[in-house]
N, C-alpha and C positions, 0 to 999 in steps of 0.2 A: 504494500500500500504506500503510495507516494504522499508525502506531507507537503502542503503548499500554504503560502500566505495569501489570503484573499481579502480584498476590500469589498465588503457587503454593500451592494447597491440596490437590491430589490428584495422585499419581503411581502408575502401575500397575507391575507387575512387568515387566521387559523381555520382549518378545515377538519371536520370530524371524519375519521377513517375507521372502517370496521377492522382493518388489519393492523394499523399503527396507533389507534386512539386519536388524539388531536395532533395534527401536524401543520407545519408552515413550510411552504416551498420558498426557498431563498436562493438568490443568485448573486454572483459577484465576479470580479475580475482579478486574476492572479497577477503575480509580479511580471509575467511575460506578456500580459495584455490579453490573455485568453479568458473567455467566459466559462464559469463553472456553476453548475446547478447543484445545490445542496438540498437533497430531499431523501427521505422524510426527516425533518428536524422537529423533535417534540419540545419546542422552545419553552413552553410554560413548565415543563417537567424537569428541565435542566436546573441544577443548582444555581442560585442567584449570581454567584461569582463566575458562572460559565455562560450565562445568557448574554446575547449581543444584540446590538441595534444596527440600523442602517448607517452606513459609513464607518463602522468599526472595522478594524483589520483583525482577522482571526487566523490561526493555524489549524488546519484540518487534514485528516487522512482521506485520500480520495482513491476510488477504484473505478473500474469500468462496469457499468450496468449491463446486464446480459442483452437487453433489447433497446439500448439507448446508444446513440452515436456520441453523446457528450460524456466526458469524464465527470463523475459526480461523487458526492459523499453518500454513503448508504447507511442502513440502519445500524451498522456496527462501528460507525465513526465517532459516536458520541463521546467516548472517553478522551478523544483527542481534540475536541472543540475547545 
């Protein structure tokens, strides 16, 4: 799993998911200028010191989703947020 620094630029309204509970789709730009989608992020359920806002810079582990052409954070990345 690659670790990247990402400037958060987009956050959606929380969405109820039958698989992941409540999630937020988030996106940002890494240090090389590439877009990264971070989904699913259980933002409200992260510890307060690990929650982030728009325009925060975070480090996160990324992997390739099986049916997605974008590199993204998956459900196992939360410890690295």
